[in-house]
VMD Tcl script that draws the C-alpha trace (Angstrom):
set ca {
  {-30.09 8.70 -72.26}
  {-27.36 9.47 -69.90}
  {-26.99 5.97 -68.73}
  {-26.80 4.74 -71.96}
  {-23.86 7.40 -73.10}
  {-22.09 5.89 -69.74}
  {-22.62 2.52 -71.03}
  {-20.92 3.35 -74.20}
  {-18.18 5.11 -72.58}
  {-17.28 2.41 -70.59}
  {-17.42 0.05 -73.30}
  {-15.23 2.19 -75.40}
  {-12.74 2.52 -72.31}
  {-12.82 -1.22 -72.05}
  {-11.86 -1.75 -75.66}
  {-9.06 0.98 -75.78}
  {-7.76 -0.57 -72.58}
  {-7.66 -4.16 -74.43}
  {-5.96 -2.86 -77.18}
  {-3.27 -0.32 -76.85}
  {-2.29 0.10 -80.39}
  {-5.84 1.34 -81.31}
  {-5.51 3.52 -77.94}
  {-2.24 5.08 -79.64}
  {-3.84 5.37 -83.03}
  {-6.92 7.18 -81.21}
  {-4.65 9.85 -79.27}
  {-2.94 10.39 -82.83}
  {-6.57 11.00 -84.48}
  {-7.78 13.49 -81.94}
  {-4.47 15.35 -81.77}
  {-4.23 15.65 -85.82}
  {-7.93 16.88 -85.84}
  {-7.23 19.42 -83.23}
  {-4.23 20.72 -85.06}
  {-6.05 20.88 -88.44}
  {-8.85 22.74 -86.71}
  {-6.28 25.18 -85.18}
  {-4.58 25.67 -88.63}
  {-7.84 26.26 -90.09}
  {-8.87 28.73 -87.67}
  {-5.52 30.70 -87.67}
  {-5.49 30.48 -91.78}
  {-2.73 28.45 -92.03}
  {-2.00 25.54 -94.70}
  {-3.94 22.63 -93.08}
  {-0.82 20.39 -92.37}
  {1.33 22.97 -91.23}
  {3.17 22.22 -87.61}
  {2.81 18.45 -88.53}
  {6.23 17.53 -87.55}
  {5.39 18.20 -83.75}
  {2.28 15.71 -84.10}
  {4.55 13.11 -85.83}
  {7.27 13.54 -83.05}
  {4.39 12.91 -80.51}
  {3.13 10.08 -82.49}
  {6.70 8.41 -82.58}
  {6.78 8.48 -79.01}
  {3.64 6.88 -78.39}
  {4.38 4.55 -80.82}
  {7.84 3.54 -79.56}
  {6.63 3.32 -76.16}
  {3.86 0.87 -77.66}
  {6.57 -1.31 -79.57}
  {8.84 -1.57 -76.41}
  {5.90 -2.99 -74.56}
  {5.14 -5.33 -77.05}
  {8.59 -6.64 -77.82}
  {9.56 -6.75 -73.85}
  {8.09 -7.43 -70.61}
  {11.20 -6.77 -68.61}
  {11.47 -3.08 -67.60}
  {15.32 -2.69 -67.97}
  {14.88 -4.14 -71.59}
  {11.90 -1.69 -72.41}
  {13.97 1.31 -71.49}
  {16.90 0.17 -73.63}
  {14.95 -0.35 -76.31}
  {13.05 3.15 -75.98}
  {16.55 4.60 -76.03}
  {17.69 3.01 -79.15}
  {14.73 3.43 -81.07}
  {14.36 7.11 -80.02}
  {17.95 7.68 -80.76}
  {17.82 6.05 -84.16}
  {14.78 8.31 -84.86}
  {16.37 11.28 -83.99}
  {19.77 10.49 -85.68}
  {17.42 9.79 -88.76}
  {15.85 12.86 -88.56}
  {18.73 15.21 -88.21}
  {20.61 13.51 -91.03}
  {17.12 14.43 -93.34}
  {17.13 18.23 -91.87}
  {21.14 17.97 -92.39}
  {21.53 19.33 -88.49}
  {24.41 17.21 -87.45}
  {27.78 19.34 -87.24}
  {30.07 17.31 -85.08}
  {30.18 14.97 -82.27}
  {28.38 17.23 -80.14}
  {25.45 16.98 -81.93}
  {25.53 13.31 -81.08}
  {25.99 13.92 -77.40}
  {22.70 16.16 -77.56}
  {20.99 13.56 -79.65}
  {22.04 10.98 -76.84}
  {20.77 13.31 -73.99}
  {17.48 13.85 -75.82}
  {17.03 10.17 -76.60}
  {17.42 9.46 -72.76}
  {14.65 11.88 -72.10}
  {12.49 11.24 -74.78}
  {13.20 7.38 -74.07}
  {12.14 7.90 -70.53}
  {9.06 9.23 -71.63}
  {8.34 6.60 -74.23}
  {9.42 3.91 -71.14}
  {6.79 5.44 -68.85}
  {4.27 4.79 -71.64}
  {5.66 1.40 -72.33}
  {5.26 0.55 -68.48}
  {1.62 1.98 -68.71}
  {0.88 -0.42 -71.65}
  {2.13 -3.51 -70.17}
  {0.37 -2.78 -66.76}
  {-2.98 -2.36 -68.27}
  {-5.44 -5.30 -67.47}
  {-8.68 -5.91 -68.85}
  {-11.50 -4.69 -66.62}
  {-9.59 -2.02 -64.80}
  {-10.40 1.52 -64.76}
}
mol new
graphics top color blue
foreach p $ca { graphics top sphere $p radius 0.5 }
foreach p [lrange $ca 0 end-1] q [lrange $ca 1 end] { graphics top cylinder $p $q radius 0.2 }
display resetview
């Protein structure tokens, strides 16, 4: 029984390493289910704190998208920065939290930080090869 579970786990890991998009979606599903369970346990609305989960998903998805669009590291970082900046600007317009130019400076700083995290994920997606692990 234990050998069968190890084989299934290995096949699942190899499948996820072949298809990074499924890896991102699998992580999102696990985090979403965990959030729902925590919210039910705390007797809060089921989808409370969903914006944190969506922000994490966007960070993961931006890294995946940059790894698909470009294989060069400099271009991947630039794409991650631009996509993150656009995402944060749209989110700020929706929340009506942009006050003046300092808001854009802060958004640029946070875009560099989140873009760096997405870039690290993009590098890991492009470095995954079939059969590694």
